[in-house]
Backbone as ProteinMPNN parsed JSONL, in Angstrom:
{"seq_chain_A": "MTLTLDRRAPAPGATLADRLVPVVLAARLGARSRDLALVAAGALLIALSAAVSIRLPDSPVPISGQTFGVLLVAAAVGFRRGLAATAIYVAIGVIGLPAFAEGKGGLGVIAGVNDGRLAQRGWDRRLPGAPAAMAVGNAVIYAIGLPWLAAATGFSPAETIAKGLVPFLLGDSAKLLLAAGVLPAAWWVVGRQR", "coords_chain_A": {"N_chain_A": [[-50.36, 61.125, -15.335], [-47.719, 59.871, -17.173], [-44.595, 58.554, -16.816], [-41.629, 58.323, -18.71], [-38.468, 56.939, -19.748], [-35.788, 59.062, -20.778], [-35.005, 58.821, -24.005], [-33.108, 59.727, -25.749], [-29.745, 59.999, -26.907], [-27.217, 60.19, -24.385], [-26.344, 63.445, -23.387], [-23.256, 65.254, -23.49], [-21.747, 65.366, -20.323], [-24.031, 64.457, -19.09], [-25.601, 62.635, -16.523], [-26.36, 59.462, -14.933], [-28.648, 59.879, -13.358], [-29.759, 61.98, -14.727], [-30.718, 60.647, -16.945], [-32.478, 58.772, -15.824], [-34.312, 60.242, -14.402], [-36.454, 61.809, -16.099], [-36.07, 64.427, -18.575], [-38.5, 65.483, -19.237], [-39.857, 65.425, -16.891], [-38.431, 67.315, -15.524], [-39.19, 69.523, -16.928], [-41.815, 69.77, -16.253], [-41.759, 70.002, -13.393], [-39.756, 71.782, -13.035], [-36.366, 72.686, -13.414], [-34.809, 73.213, -11.102], [-36.334, 72.153, -9.033], [-36.254, 69.445, -9.709], [-33.492, 68.983, -9.48], [-33.204, 69.512, -6.757], [-34.772, 67.407, -5.697], [-33.262, 65.199, -6.549], [-30.89, 65.674, -5.093], [-31.837, 65.486, -2.457], [-32.725, 62.875, -2.433], [-30.219, 61.64, -2.841], [-28.854, 62.365, -0.477], [-30.433, 60.894, 1.392], [-30.005, 58.257, 0.531], [-27.248, 58.041, 1.103], [-27.375, 58.253, 3.854], [-28.911, 56.027, 4.525], [-27.21, 53.992, 3.595], [-25.081, 54.359, 5.33], [-26.149, 53.376, 7.596], [-25.759, 50.715, 7.605], [-23.519, 49.035, 9.22], [-20.448, 47.881, 10.846], [-18.203, 47.234, 13.555], [-14.824, 46.608, 13.799], [-12.763, 44.783, 16.063], [-10.648, 46.701, 18.197], [-10.583, 48.942, 16.555], [-10.922, 52.309, 15.772], [-12.706, 53.327, 13.976], [-15.795, 52.678, 12.424], [-16.831, 50.128, 9.974], [-18.636, 50.848, 7.289], [-21.485, 51.196, 5.072], [-21.353, 53.727, 4.132], [-19.332, 54.899, 2.502], [-19.809, 53.565, 0.154], [-22.365, 54.568, -0.42], [-21.772, 57.354, -0.738], [-19.939, 57.294, -2.967], [-21.605, 56.064, -4.936], [-23.788, 57.838, -5.118], [-22.5, 60.243, -5.846], [-21.445, 59.568, -8.355], [-23.758, 58.87, -9.724], [-25.388, 61.15, -9.765], [-23.783, 63.316, -10.387], [-21.164, 65.87, -10.026], [-21.785, 68.472, -8.73], [-24.439, 68.071, -7.697], [-23.963, 65.738, -6.239], [-22.027, 66.651, -4.428], [-23.622, 68.471, -3.026], [-25.573, 66.712, -1.978], [-23.965, 65.13, -0.332], [-23.082, 67.14, 1.448], [-25.509, 67.939, 2.638], [-26.228, 65.517, 3.852], [-24.046, 65.308, 5.718], [-24.593, 67.628, 7.242], [-27.14, 67.026, 8.307], [-26.397, 64.898, 9.993], [-24.536, 66.262, 11.635], [-26.174, 68.049, 13.032], [-27.277, 66.351, 14.821], [-29.075, 64.251, 14.19], [-29.471, 60.741, 13.749], [-27.632, 59.91, 11.428], [-25.138, 59.053, 10.767], [-22.679, 56.384, 10.669], [-23.333, 53.556, 12.662], [-25.632, 54.554, 13.715], [-25.132, 57.054, 14.77], [-24.938, 60.614, 15.588], [-24.257, 64.117, 15.498], [-21.925, 66.751, 16.248], [-19.627, 65.86, 17.497], [-19.057, 63.372, 16.361], [-18.01, 64.024, 13.893], [-15.815, 65.551, 14.713], [-14.373, 63.631, 15.976], [-15.198, 65.427, -2.234], [-13.503, 63.94, -5.6], [-15.765, 61.604, -7.186], [-17.786, 62.381, -8.836], [-17.319, 64.317, -10.916], [-15.834, 62.808, -12.747], [-17.763, 60.964, -13.511], [-19.484, 62.641, -14.878], [-18.011, 62.976, -17.136], [-18.355, 60.611, -18.375], [-17.143, 58.284, -17.389], [-18.439, 56.459, -15.805], [-19.949, 54.75, -17.327], [-18.97, 52.506, -18.501], [-16.961, 49.534, -17.911], [-13.439, 49.662, -17.817], [-13.703, 52.18, -16.694], [-15.594, 52.928, -14.692], [-14.796, 51.587, -12.207], [-12.328, 52.912, -11.944], [-13.075, 55.592, -11.665], [-14.374, 55.395, -9.212], [-12.264, 54.573, -7.623], [-10.718, 56.836, -7.553], [-12.509, 58.555, -6.184], [-12.561, 57.152, -3.674], [-9.914, 57.446, -2.959], [-9.823, 60.173, -2.44], [-11.541, 60.224, -0.206], [-9.962, 58.799, 1.675], [-7.735, 60.526, 1.68], [-8.723, 62.76, 3.002], [-9.887, 61.648, 5.294], [-7.869, 60.126, 6.699], [-5.824, 61.904, 7.687], [-7.511, 63.417, 9.296], [-8.34, 61.503, 11.19], [-5.902, 60.957, 12.431], [-5.351, 63.443, 13.597], [-7.58, 63.67, 15.312], [-7.244, 61.561, 17.041], [-4.632, 61.411, 17.882], [-2.906, 59.548, 16.843], [0.099, 58.066, 15.611], [1.636, 58.332, 12.343], [2.05, 55.621, 11.398], [0.303, 54.192, 13.119], [-2.113, 55.391, 12.355], [-2.345, 54.485, 9.697], [-2.344, 51.704, 10.142], [-4.696, 51.41, 11.646], [-6.627, 52.943, 10.531], [-6.646, 52.7, 7.797], [-5.615, 50.129, 6.631], [-7.42, 48.052, 7.75], [-9.67, 48.622, 6.298], [-9.352, 48.363, 3.632], [-9.945, 45.968, 2.114], [-12.796, 45.741, 2.441], [-13.591, 48.301, 1.483], [-12.708, 48.064, -1.102], [-14.399, 46.042, -2.092], [-16.874, 47.341, -1.8], [-16.382, 49.427, -3.549], [-16.127, 48.099, -6.007], [-18.689, 46.984, -6.239], [-20.348, 49.289, -6.338], [-19.191, 50.354, -8.647], [-19.905, 48.418, -10.495], [-22.676, 48.549, -10.507], [-23.306, 50.966, -11.77], [-22.443, 50.868, -14.641], [-24.106, 48.769, -15.356], [-26.649, 49.835, -14.927], [-26.595, 51.941, -16.777], [-26.518, 50.341, -19.085], [-29.041, 49.145, -18.989], [-30.696, 51.426, -19.211], [-29.881, 52.264, -21.758], [-30.932, 50.159, -23.247], [-33.551, 50.744, -23.348], [-34.217, 52.253, -25.471]], "CA_chain_A": [[-49.066, 61.492, -15.879], [-46.884, 58.714, -17.424], [-43.16, 58.891, -16.939], [-40.776, 57.423, -19.529], [-37.057, 57.302, -19.756], [-35.325, 59.921, -21.837], [-34.383, 57.855, -24.884], [-32.08, 60.297, -26.51], [-28.334, 59.683, -26.493], [-26.849, 61.089, -23.316], [-25.579, 64.624, -23.719], [-21.997, 65.319, -22.728], [-22.023, 65.873, -19.014], [-25.275, 63.861, -18.519], [-25.376, 61.572, -15.521], [-27.331, 58.427, -14.878], [-29.828, 60.473, -12.842], [-30.347, 62.753, -15.855], [-31.499, 59.741, -17.8], [-33.48, 58.05, -15.137], [-35.356, 61.242, -14.019], [-36.509, 62.366, -17.457], [-36.138, 65.866, -18.8], [-39.934, 65.839, -19.301], [-40.233, 65.67, -15.5], [-37.832, 68.567, -15.162], [-39.988, 70.598, -17.582], [-43.06, 69.955, -15.439], [-41.425, 70.438, -12.076], [-38.736, 72.838, -13.041], [-35.032, 72.057, -13.258], [-34.36, 73.31, -9.759], [-37.051, 71.186, -8.226], [-35.68, 68.148, -10.038], [-32.199, 68.888, -8.864], [-33.384, 69.393, -5.278], [-35.255, 66.049, -5.392], [-32.09, 64.331, -6.653], [-29.99, 65.905, -3.949], [-32.454, 64.945, -1.229], [-32.697, 61.396, -2.554], [-28.856, 61.225, -2.657], [-28.535, 62.432, 0.961], [-31.1, 59.825, 1.999], [-29.289, 57.04, 0.162], [-25.993, 57.957, 1.885], [-27.754, 57.923, 5.262], [-29.333, 54.602, 4.562], [-26.009, 53.22, 3.44], [-24.283, 54.487, 6.552], [-26.815, 52.617, 8.664], [-25.192, 49.386, 7.537], [-22.117, 49.192, 9.741], [-19.906, 46.97, 11.933], [-16.929, 47.73, 14.065], [-13.79, 45.625, 14.087], [-12.098, 44.957, 17.416], [-9.454, 47.564, 18.244], [-10.642, 49.943, 15.486], [-11.636, 53.502, 16.193], [-13.612, 53.707, 12.938], [-16.634, 51.529, 11.972], [-16.853, 49.83, 8.539], [-20.071, 51.063, 6.978], [-21.86, 51.357, 3.676], [-21.356, 55.14, 3.874], [-18.491, 55.22, 1.342], [-20.517, 53.059, -0.963], [-23.389, 55.58, -0.734], [-21.13, 58.576, -1.272], [-19.443, 57.036, -4.321], [-22.65, 55.811, -5.833], [-24.529, 59.028, -5.321], [-21.706, 61.212, -6.649], [-21.365, 59.05, -9.787], [-25.096, 58.809, -10.348], [-26.019, 62.522, -9.911], [-22.785, 64.285, -10.823], [-20.312, 66.547, -9.074], [-22.455, 69.489, -7.876], [-25.508, 67.498, -6.908], [-23.396, 64.83, -5.328], [-21.431, 67.43, -3.335], [-24.741, 69.033, -2.27], [-26.181, 65.572, -1.259], [-23.072, 64.8, 0.77], [-23.144, 68.246, 2.409], [-26.791, 67.778, 3.384], [-26.072, 64.322, 4.704], [-23.196, 65.701, 6.839], [-25.324, 68.615, 8.027], [-28.09, 66.278, 9.06], [-25.677, 64.195, 11.051], [-23.932, 67.211, 12.581], [-27.223, 68.619, 13.962], [-27.631, 65.391, 15.84], [-29.844, 63.141, 13.73], [-28.616, 59.527, 13.631], [-27.378, 59.638, 10.017], [-23.805, 58.505, 10.545], [-22.489, 54.925, 10.929], [-23.762, 53.068, 13.998], [-26.718, 55.419, 14.169], [-24.617, 58.222, 15.559], [-25.075, 61.933, 15.035], [-23.667, 65.178, 16.283], [-20.615, 67.328, 15.803], [-18.55, 65.038, 18.075], [-18.7, 62.298, 15.456], [-17.171, 64.626, 12.859], [-14.584, 65.929, 15.332], [-13.617, 62.38, 16.179], [-15.039, 64.66, -2.539], [-14.813, 63.351, -5.794], [-15.916, 60.867, -8.5], [-18.894, 62.911, -9.661], [-16.813, 64.972, -12.076], [-15.425, 61.81, -13.704], [-19.008, 60.372, -14.058], [-19.975, 63.566, -15.912], [-17.183, 62.739, -18.327], [-18.718, 59.345, -18.963], [-16.38, 57.182, -16.838], [-19.313, 55.529, -15.08], [-20.773, 54.043, -18.284], [-18.322, 51.203, -18.924], [-15.794, 49.028, -17.214], [-12.909, 49.86, -16.504], [-13.835, 53.554, -16.248], [-16.402, 53.129, -13.465], [-13.93, 51.379, -11.007], [-11.222, 53.926, -11.868], [-13.624, 56.792, -11.058], [-14.649, 55.046, -7.837], [-10.973, 54.539, -6.894], [-10.388, 58.258, -7.341], [-13.36, 58.982, -5.09], [-12.129, 56.526, -2.453], [-8.642, 58.072, -2.596], [-10.161, 61.474, -1.859], [-12.024, 59.973, 1.137], [-8.808, 58.494, 2.514], [-6.852, 61.702, 1.81], [-9.279, 63.648, 3.986], [-10.148, 60.947, 6.52], [-6.734, 59.644, 7.474], [-5.248, 63.028, 8.476], [-8.495, 63.791, 10.303], [-8.278, 60.449, 12.184], [-4.63, 61.181, 13.157], [-5.486, 64.691, 14.439], [-8.573, 63.439, 16.388], [-6.832, 60.46, 18.006], [-3.207, 61.515, 18.198], [-2.214, 58.394, 16.317], [1.233, 58.29, 14.751], [1.335, 57.956, 10.924], [1.989, 54.176, 11.31], [-0.98, 53.758, 13.74], [-3.203, 55.832, 11.493], [-2.462, 53.595, 8.562], [-2.719, 50.383, 10.621], [-6.005, 51.363, 12.272], [-7.617, 53.739, 9.762], [-6.601, 52.343, 6.347], [-5.464, 48.698, 6.368], [-8.617, 47.23, 7.984], [-10.804, 48.993, 5.43], [-9.006, 48.199, 2.18], [-10.745, 44.894, 1.471], [-14.254, 46.133, 2.397], [-13.754, 49.386, 0.572], [-12.52, 47.549, -2.494], [-15.617, 45.332, -2.452], [-17.933, 48.421, -2.034], [-16.0, 50.191, -4.818], [-16.457, 47.231, -7.149], [-20.105, 46.887, -6.279], [-20.826, 50.56, -6.886], [-18.735, 50.476, -10.031], [-20.662, 47.46, -11.291], [-24.065, 48.981, -10.573], [-23.508, 52.082, -12.73], [-22.506, 50.433, -16.031], [-25.326, 47.955, -15.545], [-27.766, 50.768, -14.998], [-26.517, 52.55, -18.12], [-26.923, 49.349, -20.064], [-30.565, 49.008, -18.928], [-31.207, 52.65, -19.767], [-29.612, 52.17, -23.191], [-31.796, 49.172, -23.91], [-34.943, 51.303, -23.348], [-34.4, 53.04, -26.671]], "C_chain_A": [[-48.2, 60.228, -16.036], [-45.514, 59.194, -17.575], [-42.458, 57.848, -17.808], [-39.383, 57.851, -19.477], [-36.784, 58.248, -20.955], [-34.542, 59.022, -22.796], [-33.351, 58.443, -25.789], [-30.64, 59.897, -26.045], [-27.916, 60.677, -25.412], [-25.984, 62.25, -23.822], [-24.294, 64.583, -22.965], [-22.317, 65.962, -21.366], [-23.233, 65.276, -18.345], [-24.865, 62.753, -17.565], [-26.464, 60.559, -15.589], [-28.668, 59.05, -14.376], [-30.518, 61.333, -13.924], [-31.162, 61.88, -16.766], [-32.651, 59.084, -17.134], [-34.646, 59.002, -14.659], [-35.492, 62.14, -15.279], [-36.555, 63.934, -17.47], [-37.551, 66.333, -18.776], [-40.38, 66.236, -17.882], [-39.637, 67.023, -15.052], [-38.657, 69.762, -15.75], [-41.271, 70.826, -16.769], [-42.832, 70.485, -14.043], [-40.575, 71.652, -11.996], [-37.371, 72.149, -12.76], [-34.53, 72.11, -11.865], [-35.03, 72.318, -8.837], [-36.569, 69.759, -8.461], [-34.338, 67.927, -9.398], [-32.3, 68.738, -7.338], [-33.865, 67.985, -4.901], [-34.124, 65.059, -5.496], [-31.124, 64.472, -5.544], [-30.582, 65.329, -2.68], [-32.439, 63.431, -1.275], [-31.278, 60.861, -2.351], [-28.411, 61.251, -1.192], [-29.212, 61.266, 1.691], [-30.462, 58.511, 1.737], [-27.972, 56.938, 0.982], [-26.3, 57.673, 3.33], [-28.122, 56.484, 5.45], [-28.135, 53.607, 4.454], [-25.143, 53.227, 4.681], [-24.851, 53.633, 7.696], [-26.329, 51.115, 8.699], [-23.776, 49.457, 7.975], [-21.771, 48.118, 10.731], [-18.642, 47.625, 12.413], [-15.984, 46.573, 14.348], [-13.194, 45.867, 15.439], [-10.877, 45.854, 17.227], [-9.397, 48.607, 17.143], [-11.466, 51.159, 15.971], [-12.707, 53.947, 15.178], [-14.437, 52.475, 12.51], [-16.473, 51.342, 10.453], [-18.325, 49.992, 8.278], [-20.28, 51.161, 5.48], [-21.806, 52.83, 3.275], [-20.499, 55.478, 2.615], [-19.124, 54.702, 0.077], [-21.605, 54.054, -1.415], [-22.826, 56.811, -1.328], [-20.658, 58.408, -2.73], [-20.533, 56.834, -5.297], [-23.474, 57.043, -6.148], [-23.769, 60.04, -6.203], [-21.647, 60.827, -8.094], [-22.739, 59.077, -10.433], [-25.703, 60.237, -10.616], [-25.015, 63.605, -10.399], [-22.118, 65.072, -9.696], [-21.112, 67.509, -8.185], [-23.578, 68.874, -7.116], [-24.985, 66.514, -5.914], [-22.706, 65.539, -4.149], [-22.525, 68.004, -2.416], [-25.403, 67.899, -1.404], [-25.306, 65.192, -0.06], [-23.073, 65.905, 1.882], [-24.352, 68.227, 3.278], [-26.747, 66.622, 4.351], [-25.18, 64.652, 5.934], [-23.916, 66.634, 7.767], [-26.384, 67.945, 8.888], [-27.499, 65.51, 10.204], [-25.117, 65.136, 12.048], [-24.954, 67.762, 13.56], [-27.747, 67.625, 14.953], [-28.543, 64.212, 15.423], [-28.99, 61.923, 13.469], [-28.326, 59.119, 12.168], [-26.078, 58.961, 9.789], [-23.795, 56.998, 10.954], [-22.801, 54.71, 12.424], [-24.86, 53.938, 14.56], [-26.35, 56.631, 14.974], [-24.981, 59.522, 14.809], [-24.367, 62.902, 15.948], [-22.313, 65.597, 15.828], [-19.453, 66.47, 16.355], [-18.138, 63.936, 17.127], [-17.732, 62.803, 14.393], [-15.815, 65.004, 13.492], [-13.741, 64.686, 15.601], [-13.008, 62.096, 14.735], [-15.241, 64.551, -3.844], [-14.908, 62.665, -7.181], [-17.03, 61.378, -9.323], [-18.431, 63.551, -10.948], [-16.443, 63.943, -13.168], [-16.691, 61.104, -14.327], [-19.554, 61.292, -15.116], [-19.214, 63.463, -17.227], [-17.38, 61.387, -18.924], [-17.969, 58.126, -18.44], [-17.257, 56.098, -16.239], [-20.074, 54.622, -16.025], [-20.234, 52.697, -18.71], [-17.268, 50.822, -17.902], [-14.613, 49.246, -18.166], [-13.035, 51.278, -15.954], [-14.52, 53.745, -14.953], [-15.493, 52.738, -12.22], [-12.851, 52.403, -10.851], [-11.852, 55.23, -11.261], [-13.929, 56.605, -9.582], [-13.357, 55.035, -7.026], [-10.527, 55.972, -6.614], [-11.18, 58.847, -6.163], [-12.894, 58.413, -3.72], [-10.765, 57.112, -1.952], [-8.818, 59.433, -1.891], [-10.68, 61.275, -0.396], [-10.896, 59.667, 2.101], [-7.903, 59.716, 2.753], [-7.388, 62.715, 2.824], [-9.432, 62.889, 5.35], [-8.976, 60.537, 7.354], [-6.072, 60.772, 8.273], [-6.205, 63.45, 9.618], [-8.412, 62.768, 11.48], [-7.012, 60.704, 13.065], [-4.768, 62.392, 14.1], [-6.507, 64.427, 15.594], [-8.138, 62.457, 17.431], [-5.448, 60.665, 18.538], [-2.408, 60.368, 17.729], [-0.987, 58.875, 15.525], [0.852, 57.929, 13.307], [1.17, 56.422, 10.795], [0.644, 53.657, 11.948], [-2.142, 54.163, 12.914], [-3.398, 54.902, 10.333], [-2.926, 52.182, 9.022], [-4.158, 50.306, 11.082], [-7.096, 52.066, 11.355], [-7.614, 53.457, 8.235], [-6.636, 50.816, 6.072], [-6.708, 47.862, 6.629], [-9.775, 47.484, 7.02], [-10.534, 48.711, 3.948], [-9.835, 47.1, 1.499], [-12.236, 45.26, 1.368], [-14.485, 47.265, 1.418], [-13.586, 48.996, -0.873], [-13.78, 46.805, -2.917], [-16.772, 46.373, -2.699], [-17.638, 49.16, -3.289], [-16.431, 49.376, -6.006], [-17.967, 47.071, -7.364], [-20.709, 48.117, -6.875], [-20.439, 50.722, -8.301], [-19.447, 49.537, -11.02], [-22.106, 47.932, -11.536], [-24.246, 50.036, -11.717], [-23.458, 51.609, -14.198], [-23.739, 49.521, -16.334], [-26.559, 48.833, -15.684], [-27.75, 51.492, -16.354], [-26.861, 51.596, -19.226], [-28.409, 49.223, -20.144], [-31.17, 50.24, -19.571], [-31.013, 52.672, -21.295], [-30.51, 51.216, -23.922], [-33.282, 49.701, -23.977], [-35.22, 52.082, -24.624], [-35.401, 52.407, -27.631]], "O_chain_A": [[-47.976, 59.558, -15.028], [-45.24, 60.115, -18.343], [-42.672, 56.645, -17.654], [-39.099, 59.014, -19.191], [-37.47, 58.212, -21.977], [-33.493, 58.505, -22.412], [-32.745, 57.7, -26.561], [-30.431, 59.51, -24.895], [-28.222, 61.866, -25.506], [-25.031, 62.057, -24.576], [-24.214, 63.954, -21.91], [-23.046, 66.95, -21.276], [-23.473, 65.533, -17.166], [-23.894, 62.034, -17.799], [-27.453, 60.797, -16.282], [-29.718, 58.751, -14.944], [-31.747, 61.378, -13.991], [-32.181, 62.311, -17.304], [-33.688, 58.848, -17.753], [-35.796, 58.579, -14.542], [-34.734, 63.091, -15.469], [-37.002, 64.598, -16.535], [-37.821, 67.456, -18.349], [-41.13, 67.19, -17.675], [-40.264, 67.769, -14.301], [-38.782, 70.825, -15.142], [-41.735, 71.957, -16.631], [-43.599, 71.313, -13.551], [-40.64, 72.442, -11.054], [-37.267, 71.192, -11.992], [-33.876, 71.166, -11.423], [-34.391, 71.718, -7.973], [-36.486, 68.961, -7.526], [-34.054, 66.863, -8.849], [-31.583, 67.949, -6.723], [-33.417, 67.429, -3.898], [-34.003, 64.17, -4.653], [-30.573, 63.474, -5.078], [-29.853, 64.727, -1.892], [-32.171, 62.777, -0.267], [-31.099, 59.787, -1.777], [-27.721, 60.354, -0.709], [-28.576, 60.685, 2.57], [-30.375, 57.69, 2.649], [-27.637, 55.866, 1.487], [-25.569, 56.926, 3.98], [-27.703, 55.82, 6.397], [-28.081, 52.571, 5.116], [-24.543, 52.213, 5.038], [-24.14, 53.231, 8.618], [-26.489, 50.404, 9.691], [-22.904, 49.883, 7.218], [-22.637, 47.52, 11.37], [-18.078, 48.483, 11.733], [-16.341, 45.649, 15.079], [-13.123, 47.001, 15.914], [-10.171, 45.766, 16.223], [-8.323, 49.111, 16.814], [-12.565, 51.012, 16.507], [-13.515, 54.828, 15.472], [-13.895, 51.396, 12.269], [-16.045, 52.251, 9.742], [-19.164, 49.376, 8.934], [-19.316, 51.202, 4.717], [-22.189, 53.155, 2.15], [-20.929, 56.265, 1.771], [-18.997, 55.327, -0.976], [-21.752, 54.343, -2.603], [-23.338, 57.296, -2.337], [-20.931, 59.242, -3.593], [-20.455, 57.36, -6.408], [-23.825, 57.28, -7.304], [-24.312, 60.601, -7.154], [-21.784, 61.678, -8.974], [-22.829, 59.302, -11.64], [-26.431, 60.442, -11.587], [-25.431, 64.699, -10.779], [-22.495, 64.932, -8.533], [-21.099, 67.345, -6.965], [-23.679, 69.14, -5.919], [-25.518, 66.444, -4.807], [-22.792, 65.08, -3.01], [-22.376, 68.021, -1.194], [-25.742, 68.127, -0.242], [-25.793, 64.967, 1.048], [-23.065, 65.606, 3.076], [-24.278, 68.46, 4.485], [-27.166, 66.725, 5.504], [-25.535, 64.305, 7.06], [-23.858, 66.45, 8.983], [-26.513, 68.26, 10.071], [-28.073, 65.485, 11.293], [-25.199, 64.856, 13.245], [-24.672, 67.929, 14.747], [-28.551, 67.961, 15.822], [-28.757, 63.288, 16.208], [-27.862, 62.068, 12.998], [-28.763, 58.05, 11.743], [-25.882, 58.343, 8.743], [-24.763, 56.462, 11.494], [-22.56, 55.562, 13.28], [-24.998, 54.043, 15.779], [-27.143, 57.16, 15.752], [-25.277, 59.53, 13.614], [-23.931, 62.543, 17.042], [-21.631, 64.874, 15.102], [-18.404, 66.379, 15.718], [-16.958, 63.587, 17.087], [-16.77, 62.124, 14.033], [-14.774, 64.798, 12.868], [-12.519, 64.717, 15.459], [-12.305, 61.104, 14.545], [-15.044, 63.476, -4.412], [-14.269, 63.056, -8.158], [-17.244, 60.88, -10.428], [-19.067, 63.366, -11.986], [-16.699, 64.166, -14.351], [-16.681, 60.712, -15.494], [-20.041, 60.826, -16.146], [-19.723, 63.822, -18.289], [-16.682, 61.014, -19.867], [-18.131, 57.033, -18.984], [-16.853, 54.937, -16.175], [-20.811, 53.762, -15.542], [-20.97, 51.853, -19.221], [-16.761, 51.651, -17.146], [-14.825, 48.999, -19.353], [-12.533, 51.561, -14.866], [-14.129, 54.603, -14.162], [-15.442, 53.516, -11.268], [-12.484, 52.741, -9.726], [-11.216, 55.886, -10.435], [-13.767, 57.53, -8.787], [-13.354, 55.443, -5.864], [-10.012, 56.263, -5.535], [-10.636, 59.521, -5.288], [-12.85, 59.145, -2.731], [-10.512, 57.249, -0.756], [-8.119, 59.787, -0.942], [-10.324, 62.028, 0.511], [-10.859, 60.198, 3.21], [-7.382, 59.921, 3.849], [-6.612, 63.447, 3.438], [-9.135, 63.443, 6.409], [-9.042, 60.582, 8.582], [-5.787, 60.582, 9.456], [-5.779, 63.786, 10.723], [-8.416, 63.174, 12.642], [-7.086, 60.663, 14.293], [-4.344, 62.344, 15.255], [-6.312, 64.907, 16.711], [-8.597, 62.501, 18.573], [-5.12, 60.116, 19.59], [-1.277, 60.205, 18.187], [-1.013, 59.917, 14.87], [-0.169, 57.276, 13.09], [0.231, 55.972, 10.139], [-0.035, 52.804, 11.377], [-3.087, 53.39, 12.759], [-4.536, 54.556, 10.013], [-3.775, 51.557, 8.384], [-4.796, 49.263, 10.937], [-8.29, 51.778, 11.443], [-8.483, 53.931, 7.503], [-7.527, 50.299, 5.399], [-7.04, 47.019, 5.796], [-10.718, 46.698, 6.927], [-11.438, 48.823, 3.119], [-10.367, 47.314, 0.41], [-12.848, 45.097, 0.312], [-15.425, 47.233, 0.623], [-14.248, 49.537, -1.759], [-14.189, 46.954, -4.068], [-17.519, 46.272, -3.672], [-18.556, 49.498, -4.037], [-17.045, 49.91, -6.93], [-18.454, 47.029, -8.493], [-21.499, 48.03, -7.815], [-21.244, 51.177, -9.114], [-19.568, 49.833, -12.209], [-22.669, 47.74, -12.614], [-25.199, 49.983, -12.494], [-24.379, 51.934, -14.948], [-24.298, 49.539, -17.431], [-27.423, 48.554, -16.515], [-28.791, 51.631, -16.995], [-27.449, 52.007, -20.227], [-28.984, 49.197, -21.232], [-32.073, 50.117, -20.399], [-31.921, 53.069, -22.025], [-30.823, 51.427, -25.093], [-34.126, 49.089, -24.633], [-36.347, 52.528, -24.839], [-35.665, 52.958, -28.7]]}, "name": "protein", "num_of_chains": 1, "seq": "MTLTLDRRAPAPGATLADRLVPVVLAARLGARSRDLALVAAGALLIALSAAVSIRLPDSPVPISGQTFGVLLVAAAVGFRRGLAATAIYVAIGVIGLPAFAEGKGGLGVIAGVNDGRLAQRGWDRRLPGAPAAMAVGNAVIYAIGLPWLAAATGFSPAETIAKGLVPFLLGDSAKLLLAAGVLPAAWWVVGRQR"}
């Protein structure tokens, strides 16, 4: 069996994964099997990205590749599959497998999204749309994560911002730009395969 890229123009709502994992493969495996494989691969990519982490002194939260993985997966596979991949990743970590940053797992880590819809609208195919989609995804992560950090630690709003936002802005910006650069480049490669 030889696999080739789907060379047709992307349909509205098509994601990069839809182009890289050809429709022909979906016809042979079935659309659900293809979607399940993409979701599983997305969850694995997020877990592998989270494994890359460091902790700054006096910070309750590690800096990891997790946000890079979440943003990249959501933009590459779309909203529903990205949400499913993220949910599976979280579930794997919650049951105790070392999927989270610093090789941690368990519900205690949690006690201590999304740019996929914009990717389905084509934002991930060109600059500046890709960074804008990633920025929206990152804002959602902060909107959920910062209040959670404050509740889990008892930090004041100023402490939450100082320890849960400011130290991460530079690194998250770099991860955002890296993920946003990967997607248009991948779409360019896919487009040249015609």
